[in-house]
C-alpha positions in Angstrom: -0.1 -0.2 -0.1 1.4 3.8 -1.1 1.3 5.7 2.2 2.7 8.9 0.5 0.0 11.6 0.4 -2.7 9.6 2.1 -4.0 11.3 5.5 -4.3 9.1 8.5 -6.1 9.5 11.5 -4.1 8.0 14.5 -5.7 7.8 17.9 -3.9 8.0 21.3 -1.3 9.8 19.3 -0.2 12.0 21.9 2.2 10.1 23.5 4.3 6.6 22.9 3.4 4.6 20.1 0.8 6.8 19.1 3.2 9.7 18.7 6.3 7.7 17.3 3.7 6.6 14.7 2.8 10.1 13.9 6.5 11.0 13.4 7.1 8.5 11.1 4.1 8.7 9.0 4.7 12.1 8.6 8.5 11.5 7.4 6.9 8.7 4.6 4.9 11.5 3.4 1.6 11.0 4.9 -0.8 13.8 6.3 -1.4 13.1 10.0 -4.2 13.8 12.3 -3.8 12.4 16.0 -6.3 12.2 19.1 -5.9 12.2 22.4 -7.8 12.5 26.0 -5.2 15.1 27.3 -5.1 18.6 25.5 -1.8 19.4 27.3 -0.1 16.6 25.6 -1.6 17.3 22.3 -1.1 21.1 22.6 3.0 20.1 22.9 2.6 17.7 20.1 1.5 20.9 18.0 4.1 22.9 19.1 6.7 20.4 18.4 5.3 19.3 14.6 2.9 22.0 13.4 2.0 19.6 10.9 0.6 17.4 12.8 -3.4 18.3 13.4 -3.8 17.5 16.9 -8.2 16.9 18.2 -9.1 16.3 21.9 -11.4 13.1 21.8 -12.1 9.9 24.2 -11.9 6.5 22.6 -14.5 5.3 24.9 -16.6 8.5 24.3 -19.7 8.3 21.9 -20.1 11.9 21.8 -16.6 12.4 21.5 -16.6 10.1 18.3 -19.3 11.5 16.2 -17.7 14.8 16.9 -14.3 13.7 15.6 -16.0 12.5 12.7 -17.6 15.8 11.8 -14.3 17.7 12.2 -12.3 15.0 10.0 -15.2 15.4 7.3 -14.6 19.4 7.3 -10.9 18.7 7.2 -11.5 16.7 4.0 -11.5 13.1 5.2 -9.0 10.3 5.9 -7.4 7.2 3.9 -6.1 5.3 6.8 -7.7 4.8 10.5 -5.2 3.8 13.1 -6.8 2.3 16.2 -3.4 3.0 18.6 -5.7 3.9 21.9 -5.2 1.2 24.4 -6.0 0.8 28.5 -5.0 -1.5 31.0 -6.0 -1.0 34.5 -3.7 -2.9 37.4 -3.7 -6.3 38.1 -5.9 -7.8 40.7 -6.8 -11.5 42.0 -10.2 -12.1 39.9 -10.7 -15.0 42.9 -11.2 -12.4 45.6 -14.5 -10.4 45.1 -14.5 -6.7 44.2 -16.3 -4.7 42.2 -13.7 -3.0 40.9 -13.4 -6.0 38.6 -16.2 -5.1 36.5 -15.5 -1.4 36.4 -12.1 -2.3 35.4 -13.2 -4.5 32.6 -15.5 -2.3 31.0 -13.5 0.3 30.6 -10.9 -1.6 28.9 -13.3 -3.3 26.6 -15.1 0.2 25.8 -11.7 1.7 24.9 -10.1 -1.5 23.6 -13.0 -3.1 21.9 -16.1 -1.3 21.6 -14.4 2.0 20.9 -12.6 0.5 17.5 -16.0 -0.8 16.4 -17.7 2.6 17.0 -15.1 4.6 15.0 -15.1 1.9 12.4 -18.6 2.2 12.1 -18.8 6.0 11.6 -15.8 6.3 9.1 -16.5 3.1 7.0 -18.5 4.8 4.2 -15.6 7.4 4.1 -12.9 5.1 4.0 -14.8 3.1 1.2 -15.1 5.8 -0.9 -11.3 6.2 -1.4 -9.4 4.9 -4.1 -7.0 3.0 -1.3 -7.6 2.9 2.0 -6.8 1.0 5.4 -8.0 0.3 9.1 -4.8 -0.8 11.4 -5.9 -2.5 14.5 -3.7 -2.8 17.2 -4.0 -5.9 19.0 -1.2 -7.5 20.9 0.8 -10.7 21.6 -1.5 -11.4 24.7 -4.3 -12.1 21.7 -2.1 -15.2 21.2 -1.4 -16.3 24.6 -3.1 -14.6 27.4 -1.7 -12.9 30.3 -3.2 -14.2 33.6 -2.3 -10.7 35.3 -3.6 -8.7 32.5 -7.4 -10.8 32.1 -9.5 -8.3 30.3 -6.7 -6.4 28.6 -5.8 -10.1 26.9 -9.6 -10.7 26.4 -10.1 -7.6 24.7 -7.1 -7.8 22.5 -8.6 -11.6 21.4 -11.8 -10.1 20.7 -10.4 -7.5 18.5 -8.2 -10.0 16.7 -11.3 -12.2 16.0 -13.3 -9.0 14.8 -10.5 -8.0 12.6 -10.7 -11.5 10.7 -14.4 -11.1 10.3 -14.1 -7.3 9.3 -11.8 -8.4 6.2 -14.1 -11.2 5.1 -17.6 -8.8 5.4 -15.6 -6.3 3.2 -14.6 -9.0 0.9 -18.3 -10.0 0.4 -19.3 -6.6 -0.6 -16.2 -6.2 -3.0 -14.8 -3.6 -0.8 -11.1 -3.2 -1.2 -10.4 -1.6 2.1 -7.6 -3.3 3.8 -8.0 -4.4 7.1 -4.0 -4.5 8.7 -3.4 -6.2 12.4 -0.4 -5.2 14.6 0.6 -7.3 17.1 2.9 -5.8 18.9 5.0 -7.8 21.9 5.8 -5.7 25.3 6.9 -2.1 24.1 8.9 0.5 26.0 5.9 2.9 27.0 4.6 4.7 29.7 1.9 2.0 30.7 4.3 -0.6 31.4 7.2 1.5 33.0 7.6 -0.2 36.1 8.3 -3.7 34.4 11.5 -5.3 33.9 11.0 -7.7 31.1 12.3 -7.5 27.7 11.1 -4.5 25.6 11.2 -3.5 22.3 11.2 0.5 21.5 8.1 2.2 20.1 10.7 3.2 17.2 11.2 -0.7 16.2 7.8 -1.3 16.5 6.5 1.5 14.1 9.1 0.6 11.5 7.6 -2.8 11.5 4.4 -1.7 10.9 5.2 0.7 8.2 7.2 -1.9 6.4 4.2 -4.1 6.4 1.9 -1.8 5.4 3.9 -1.1 2.3 4.1 -4.9 1.6 0.1 -5.3 2.3 1.0 -7.9 5.0 -2.2 -8.0 6.5 -1.1 -9.4 9.8 2.1 -7.7 11.2 4.2 -9.5 14.0 6.6 -7.6 15.2 9.6 -8.9 17.7 8.7 -11.7 20.1 5.2 -11.7 18.6 6.6 -13.7 15.7 8.5 -16.2 18.2 5.7 -16.6 20.6 3.0 -17.4 17.6 4.8 -20.1 16.4 6.0 -21.7 19.4 2.2 -21.5 20.6 1.2 -23.7 17.5 3.6 -26.3 18.5 4.1 -26.0 22.4 1.3 -24.2 23.8 2.0 -24.8 27.2 5.7 -23.5 26.9 4.2 -20.2 25.1 2.0 -20.0 28.1 5.1 -20.0 30.6 7.0 -17.7 28.7 4.3 -15.1 28.6 3.2 -15.8 32.4 6.5 -16.1 34.4 6.3 -17.0 37.8 7.3 -13.7 39.1 3.9 -12.4 37.9 2.2 -14.3 40.3 2.9 -11.8 43.0 1.0 -9.0 41.3 -1.9 -11.4 41.9 -1.4 -11.8 45.7 -3.7 -9.7 47.9 
């Protein structure tokens, strides 16, 4: 797929992977629009990168989503919708009753899964009208093998992975040329996992892999350890589970 002169909307683009993606897509010749909840972070991006258009929008808020769509229409529309926004809640033992379990699960699913469907529904007709368009879903290595300490986060990414496969098929049935890419990151060095000492890759490396995959029309893009875990899980699922769920993570589940 050609990226140059395409307009891309990146959710969660004010920091971390999203901001790195904004920089790299800009360097690749795309016009870049980012969203985020934190206005001060968006303002900082606008100061540092005047060519990046920043719009405040919460991926979990239906009114924000509709307002975002209206603003994008006014700007002339987009060719690529990149769902990068994602959230996770602190680990807690599900075997110990707590109303926060459901509250956290609803929050994670609303951003990581329902928020994706919400924006896809709003922007689908626009993307279908373009000569070449794409949707990018960010799932996770945890959509292959779940993390016991991140139960709903893993579930939300697994749900998104299955939705991705279905959406591709649905678009094929109606003869749409919109491409649906799935990006499967391993653990990435961002604020969300700042306190963890596990092996991480940089946002730069992840986004380089994403752009390389898009240019080659590789619909399922596995970067870093996601490649190895995918293969190991097919042959030795118990080993793969152990690699993701190391013994030291059990302490996160202790009261």
